[in-house]
C-alpha positions as CSV (number, residue, x, y, z in Angstrom):
1,M,79.1,-12.1,53.6
2,L,76.2,-14.5,54.6
3,E,72.8,-13.6,53.2
4,R,69.4,-14.6,54.3
5,I,66.0,-15.0,52.7
6,A,62.6,-15.8,54.4
7,G,59.2,-16.7,53.5
8,R,56.9,-19.7,53.0
9,I,59.2,-22.6,52.1
10,A,58.0,-25.8,50.2
11,T,60.1,-29.0,50.2
12,H,59.2,-32.5,49.3
13,E,58.5,-33.2,52.9
14,S,56.6,-30.1,54.3
15,V,55.5,-26.5,53.9
16,Y,56.5,-24.0,56.5
17,E,57.6,-20.4,57.3
18,G,61.4,-20.2,57.5
19,T,64.5,-18.5,56.9
20,I,67.4,-19.7,54.8
21,E,71.0,-18.6,55.4
22,F,73.6,-19.1,52.7
23,D,77.1,-18.0,51.5
24,P,77.2,-16.6,48.0
25,S,81.0,-17.0,48.0
26,T,80.7,-20.9,48.4
27,G,77.2,-21.3,46.8
28,Y,76.1,-23.3,49.8
29,I,73.3,-23.2,52.3
30,T,74.7,-22.6,55.8
31,K,71.6,-22.8,58.0
32,V,67.8,-23.2,57.8
33,I,65.5,-22.3,60.7
34,E,61.8,-22.3,61.2
35,G,60.3,-18.9,61.6
36,I,60.9,-15.5,60.0
37,D,64.1,-13.6,60.8
38,P,63.2,-9.9,60.6
39,Q,66.7,-9.1,59.2
40,A,66.3,-11.5,56.2
41,K,65.0,-10.5,52.7
42,R,61.4,-11.3,53.1
43,Y,59.2,-12.8,50.3
44,S,55.6,-12.0,50.8
45,E,53.0,-14.5,51.7
46,D,52.0,-14.7,48.2
47,C,55.2,-16.4,47.4
48,V,56.6,-19.8,47.7
49,I,60.4,-20.6,48.0
50,F,61.1,-24.0,46.4
51,P,64.5,-25.7,46.0
52,G,65.8,-24.8,42.7
53,F,63.9,-26.5,39.8
54,G,65.6,-29.1,37.5
55,D,64.4,-30.1,34.0
56,I,66.1,-33.4,33.2
57,H,64.9,-33.9,29.8
58,I,65.9,-31.1,27.2
59,H,67.5,-30.9,23.8
60,A,70.0,-28.0,23.8
61,R,71.1,-29.1,20.4
62,E,74.8,-28.1,20.6
63,D,77.5,-30.6,19.8
64,V,81.0,-30.4,18.3
65,S,79.6,-30.2,14.8
66,G,77.6,-27.1,15.5
67,K,75.2,-28.0,12.9
68,H,72.1,-27.4,15.1
69,C,73.3,-24.4,16.9
70,Y,70.8,-22.4,14.9
71,K,68.1,-24.1,16.9
72,E,69.6,-23.8,20.3
73,D,73.0,-23.9,22.0
74,F,74.0,-24.2,25.6
75,V,74.1,-20.5,26.2
76,S,70.7,-19.9,24.8
77,A,69.3,-23.0,26.6
78,G,70.7,-21.7,29.9
79,K,69.0,-18.3,29.4
80,A,65.6,-20.2,28.5
81,A,66.0,-22.2,31.6
82,I,66.7,-19.2,33.8
83,N,63.7,-17.5,32.1
84,G,61.6,-20.5,33.2
85,G,62.8,-20.6,36.8
86,V,65.0,-23.6,36.2
87,V,68.6,-23.9,37.6
88,H,69.8,-27.0,36.1
89,V,69.0,-29.3,33.2
90,A,70.0,-32.5,31.6
91,D,70.6,-32.7,27.9
92,M,69.8,-35.6,25.6
93,P,72.3,-37.1,23.3
94,N,70.7,-37.5,19.8
95,N,73.0,-34.8,18.1
96,P,74.6,-35.1,14.6
97,I,77.9,-36.1,16.6
98,P,76.4,-38.0,19.6
99,P,78.3,-38.5,22.8
100,I,78.7,-42.2,22.8
101,N,82.1,-42.8,24.2
102,D,84.7,-41.2,26.6
103,S,86.2,-38.8,24.1
104,S,82.9,-37.5,22.4
105,Y,81.3,-37.2,25.9
106,A,84.2,-35.1,27.2
107,E,84.2,-33.0,24.1
108,K,80.5,-32.2,24.5
109,V,80.9,-31.6,28.3
110,A,83.5,-29.0,27.6
111,L,81.0,-27.0,25.5
112,T,78.5,-26.9,28.4
113,H,80.9,-24.8,30.5
114,K,79.8,-21.6,28.9
115,S,76.2,-22.0,30.0
116,P,74.9,-19.9,33.0
117,I,73.5,-22.8,34.8
118,H,74.7,-26.4,35.2
119,I,74.1,-28.9,32.4
120,T,74.3,-32.6,32.8
121,L,74.7,-34.8,29.8
122,Y,73.3,-38.0,28.8
123,A,75.3,-40.5,26.7
124,G,73.7,-42.2,23.9
125,I,73.2,-45.9,23.5
126,G,73.2,-47.2,19.9
127,P,73.7,-50.4,18.0
128,E,77.6,-50.3,18.3
129,T,78.0,-48.5,21.8
130,Q,79.6,-49.6,25.0
131,P,79.4,-48.2,28.6
132,L,81.7,-45.2,29.3
133,S,84.6,-45.6,31.7
134,T,83.0,-43.0,34.1
135,K,79.5,-43.0,35.6
136,V,77.0,-41.2,33.3
137,P,73.2,-41.3,32.6
138,Y,72.3,-43.0,29.4
139,K,69.5,-42.6,26.9
140,V,68.2,-45.1,24.5
141,F,65.7,-44.4,21.7
142,M,63.7,-47.3,20.9
143,G,62.4,-45.8,17.7
144,P,63.8,-43.5,14.9
145,S,65.7,-40.5,16.0
146,I,68.5,-38.2,14.7
147,G,71.5,-40.1,13.5
148,E,72.1,-43.7,14.3
149,L,70.9,-43.8,18.0
150,F,68.0,-46.0,17.5
151,F,67.1,-49.6,17.0
152,E,65.0,-51.3,14.4
153,S,64.1,-54.4,16.5
154,N,63.7,-55.3,20.2
155,E,66.3,-58.2,19.7
156,A,69.0,-55.7,18.6
157,L,68.2,-53.5,21.5
158,E,68.6,-56.3,24.0
159,Q,71.8,-57.4,22.6
160,V,73.2,-54.0,23.4
161,I,71.5,-53.3,26.7
162,Q,73.0,-56.3,28.3
163,R,76.3,-54.6,28.2
164,Y,74.7,-51.8,30.5
165,R,73.8,-54.0,33.4
166,G,73.2,-51.9,36.5
167,Q,73.4,-48.5,34.6
168,D,71.2,-45.5,34.7
169,V,69.2,-45.8,31.4
170,S,66.3,-43.7,30.3
171,F,64.0,-45.0,27.4
172,H,62.1,-43.2,24.7
173,C,59.3,-45.8,24.5
174,E,58.0,-46.1,21.0
175,D,58.0,-49.6,19.4
176,P,59.8,-49.3,16.0
177,E,57.6,-52.1,14.4
178,V,54.3,-50.3,15.3
179,L,55.7,-47.2,13.9
180,V,56.5,-48.8,10.6
181,A,53.2,-50.5,10.4
182,N,51.3,-47.2,10.9
183,K,53.6,-45.0,8.9
184,N,51.0,-44.2,6.2
185,K,48.2,-43.2,8.5
186,P,46.8,-39.8,7.8
187,T,47.7,-37.9,11.0
188,H,50.8,-37.8,13.2
189,E,48.8,-39.0,16.1
190,E,47.7,-42.1,14.2
191,R,51.1,-42.7,12.9
192,R,52.3,-42.9,16.5
193,P,49.5,-44.6,18.3
194,V,49.1,-45.6,22.0
195,Q,50.1,-49.1,21.2
196,A,53.5,-48.0,20.1
197,E,54.1,-46.6,23.7
198,T,52.5,-49.5,25.6
199,L,54.4,-52.3,23.7
200,A,57.6,-50.4,24.1
201,T,56.9,-50.1,27.8
202,D,56.4,-53.7,28.3
203,F,59.9,-54.3,26.7
204,A,61.6,-51.5,28.6
205,L,60.2,-52.7,31.8
206,M,61.5,-56.4,31.1
207,L,64.9,-55.0,30.2
208,I,65.1,-52.9,33.4
209,E,64.2,-55.8,35.5
210,K,66.3,-58.3,33.8
211,Y,69.5,-56.3,33.5
212,E,69.1,-54.5,36.9
213,L,68.9,-51.1,35.3
214,K,67.9,-47.9,37.1
215,G,65.4,-47.2,34.6
216,K,63.5,-44.1,33.5
217,L,60.7,-43.8,31.0
218,C,60.6,-40.5,29.3
219,H,57.7,-38.1,28.5
220,Y,55.0,-40.5,29.4
221,S,51.6,-40.2,27.7
222,T,49.3,-43.1,27.9
223,K,46.8,-44.3,30.7
224,E,47.4,-47.9,30.0
225,G,51.1,-47.5,29.8
226,L,51.2,-45.7,33.2
227,Q,49.3,-48.6,34.8
228,K,52.1,-50.9,33.7
229,I,54.7,-48.6,35.3
230,I,52.6,-48.5,38.6
231,A,52.4,-52.2,38.7
232,A,56.2,-52.5,38.1
233,K,56.9,-50.0,40.9
234,K,54.7,-52.0,43.2
235,R,56.7,-55.2,42.6
236,G,59.9,-53.4,43.3
237,V,61.2,-52.7,39.8
238,S,63.7,-49.7,39.9
239,V,61.7,-47.5,37.3
240,S,60.7,-43.9,37.4
241,C,58.8,-41.8,34.7
242,E,58.5,-38.3,33.4
243,V,55.5,-36.2,32.2
244,T,55.7,-33.1,30.1
245,P,53.7,-29.8,30.6
246,T,52.0,-30.4,27.2
247,H,50.8,-33.9,28.1
248,L,49.3,-32.5,31.3
249,M,47.6,-29.5,29.7
250,F,46.5,-30.5,26.2
251,D,44.9,-33.4,24.3
252,T,43.8,-34.3,20.9
253,D,40.3,-32.5,21.4
254,M,42.0,-29.2,21.1
255,L,43.9,-30.0,17.8
256,T,42.8,-28.0,14.8
257,P,44.1,-27.7,11.3
258,E,45.7,-24.4,12.3
259,N,47.4,-25.6,15.3
260,R,48.2,-29.2,14.6
261,L,51.8,-28.7,13.3
262,W,52.6,-26.5,16.2
263,F,51.6,-29.3,18.7
264,Q,53.3,-32.1,16.8
265,M,55.6,-34.0,19.1
266,N,57.0,-37.6,19.9
267,P,54.9,-39.0,21.7
268,P,52.1,-37.2,20.3
269,L,49.2,-35.7,22.2
270,R,46.7,-38.2,23.4
271,G,43.0,-38.4,24.3
272,R,41.5,-36.7,27.3
273,E,41.3,-40.0,29.4
274,D,45.1,-40.3,28.9
275,R,45.8,-36.6,29.8
276,E,43.7,-37.0,33.0
277,A,45.5,-40.3,33.8
278,M,48.8,-38.4,33.7
279,L,47.5,-35.8,36.1
280,Q,46.2,-38.4,38.4
281,G,49.6,-40.1,38.2
282,V,51.1,-36.9,39.5
283,L,48.7,-36.6,42.3
284,D,49.1,-40.2,43.4
285,G,52.8,-39.9,43.4
286,Y,53.5,-42.3,40.5
287,V,54.9,-39.7,38.1
288,D,58.4,-38.8,39.3
289,F,59.5,-35.8,37.0
290,L,58.0,-32.8,35.4
291,A,60.3,-32.7,32.4
292,T,59.7,-30.5,29.2
293,D,61.3,-32.6,26.5
294,H,62.3,-28.9,25.3
295,A,62.9,-29.7,21.6
296,P,63.6,-26.4,19.9
297,H,63.1,-26.1,16.1
298,S,62.8,-23.1,14.0
299,I,59.4,-21.6,13.0
300,E,60.0,-22.7,9.4
301,E,60.8,-26.2,10.5
302,K,57.6,-26.5,12.5
303,Q,55.5,-25.1,9.7
304,K,57.0,-28.0,7.6
305,G,56.0,-30.7,10.2
306,T,59.0,-31.2,12.3
307,S,58.2,-32.8,15.8
308,G,59.1,-31.2,19.1
309,I,57.9,-28.5,21.4
310,S,59.8,-25.6,22.7
311,Q,58.8,-25.0,26.4
312,L,61.8,-24.5,28.7
313,D,60.9,-20.7,28.9
314,T,57.5,-21.5,30.5
315,Y,58.6,-24.3,33.0
316,S,57.8,-22.4,36.3
317,L,54.9,-20.5,34.8
318,F,53.3,-23.9,34.1
319,V,54.0,-24.9,37.7
320,T,51.9,-22.1,38.8
321,Y,49.1,-23.4,36.7
322,M,49.7,-27.0,38.2
323,I,49.4,-25.5,41.7
324,S,46.5,-23.1,41.1
325,T,44.4,-24.8,38.5
326,L,45.2,-28.5,38.7
327,K,45.3,-28.3,42.5
328,V,48.8,-30.2,42.8
329,P,50.1,-29.9,46.3
330,L,53.3,-27.8,46.9
331,T,55.1,-30.8,48.4
332,T,54.3,-32.7,45.2
333,I,55.8,-29.8,43.2
334,A,58.9,-29.9,45.3
335,K,59.3,-33.6,44.8
336,I,58.9,-33.7,40.9
337,C,60.5,-30.3,40.1
338,S,63.3,-30.3,42.7
339,K,64.0,-33.3,44.8
340,N,63.7,-36.0,42.2
341,P,65.6,-34.1,39.5
342,G,68.4,-33.3,42.2
343,D,68.6,-36.9,43.0
344,F,68.7,-38.0,39.4
345,V,71.9,-35.9,38.8
346,K,73.5,-36.2,42.1
347,P,75.8,-39.2,41.1
348,Y,77.1,-37.1,38.2
349,L,77.5,-33.6,39.8
350,P,81.0,-32.0,40.3
351,K,82.1,-31.7,44.0
352,K,81.9,-27.9,43.8
353,F,78.0,-28.2,44.2
354,G,78.4,-29.7,47.8
355,K,75.6,-32.0,48.7
356,G,73.8,-31.5,45.5
357,F,70.6,-29.9,44.2
358,G,66.9,-30.0,45.2
359,V,67.0,-29.9,48.9
360,I,66.9,-26.9,51.3
361,N,69.4,-27.9,53.9
362,E,72.8,-27.1,55.2
363,G,75.6,-28.0,52.6
364,Y,73.2,-28.2,49.6
365,A,73.6,-25.7,46.7
366,A,71.7,-22.4,47.5
367,N,69.5,-22.7,44.4
368,F,66.0,-21.4,44.8
369,S,63.0,-21.0,42.4
370,I,60.5,-18.4,44.0
371,L,57.0,-18.2,42.6
372,N,54.3,-15.7,43.3
373,L,51.0,-17.6,43.2
374,K,48.8,-14.4,43.4
375,K,50.4,-12.4,40.4
376,P,49.0,-13.5,37.1
377,F,51.4,-13.4,34.1
378,I,50.8,-13.2,30.3
379,F,53.6,-15.0,28.5
380,E,54.3,-13.1,25.2
381,K,56.4,-14.1,22.3
382,R,58.8,-11.3,22.9
383,M,59.8,-12.8,26.2
384,I,61.1,-16.0,24.6
385,K,64.9,-16.7,25.2
386,S,65.1,-20.0,23.3
387,K,66.5,-19.6,19.8
388,S,63.4,-21.3,18.5
389,G,61.5,-18.1,18.9
390,W,58.0,-19.7,19.5
391,S,56.1,-21.3,22.4
392,P,52.8,-23.2,22.5
393,F,52.0,-20.9,25.4
394,E,52.2,-17.6,23.6
395,G,49.5,-15.3,24.8
396,F,48.4,-17.6,27.7
397,E,47.7,-16.1,31.1
398,F,49.3,-18.1,33.8
399,P,47.9,-17.7,37.4
400,G,51.2,-17.0,38.9
401,S,54.7,-15.6,38.0
402,I,58.4,-15.9,38.8
403,E,59.4,-13.9,41.7
404,A,63.2,-14.7,41.8
405,V,65.7,-17.4,40.8
406,Y,68.9,-18.1,42.8
407,F,71.8,-20.2,41.5
408,L,74.6,-20.9,43.8
409,G,73.5,-18.1,46.2
410,K,73.2,-15.4,43.6
411,L,70.1,-13.8,42.0
412,I,70.1,-14.6,38.3
413,D,68.1,-13.5,35.3
414,A,67.9,-14.5,31.7
415,E,69.2,-11.1,30.3
């Protein structure tokens, strides 16, 4: 039986009062009309119906070794995503047994099928790797990471990346030589300075242009580097970039001896000017994705200085902060949280998802993230679904809340 929901709809193109008809048996949208159908399930004027949100940069931790499943697995990551109003994610490859060839990639894909949402997987690029036989997105770590998926020099990286001409490659931009030169500095932020990101950005942009890559620069954090990305976009380089909630909300001015370890991440928090530049990049349309870099570690690991932030549970709550406090337009939210993530994963989606994710139109997956912008919400520790068991937003009152989440035409929750 067909179902209908109605209310204020926000897409990357416009905001309007409308009605969406969909078939829960197929999971597809069947019709979209302007105006409110009185027979439809009506969401109040305080709510906004977005195409389902996608977080294209998480670390779900699970691989065939199972060594890091105490941090997270594909089931718990799926529940954390739903808790955060997210209906699809893309998982990074820096596992103890990384997906770097056809067989290891297929083995990891098989593990994702137990998740309550869809998970796209990146394949890793390392010193000895080759492109897979099927089309997949790739991730390259320019500085140290888990296992062997990193490069000690730019020369070594280029020797490998030339094998990946024309591929979809995401870069973690930290220059390994700068990291080595600063490894004895007193704070984490000084050990991973702005220069590490900006120099790596120069090299990544050169590789993207030279080898005709579809490039993405992950979790961007510096004003100077963002200016380089903008310049590259203007000259036609195929490059996009992400920003995390933490780099939009926090900067080094708020760090204290008590919270410093909890806010330790790679790249680290930057100064106020960098944070404000990231927001301006969102407003100006140069930042393409809101992506959490969800990196769950145990409380004990964080207390010992492990880098990474757990924030998938609060994705949509943070979006209400972006809308109400940072004054990000609804169409921009739909672009960086729905349309662009949907476009990113579209080449890799199974056919069962129809025309794909991130668009409210006939034939697309009936995925919706519905937010109430007038119902404040205090996020508490007990609400966390990630195995990490902690969040940088514990006790924070967000200006809005999650009203409902639909995946393939069905209401879902994280329980």
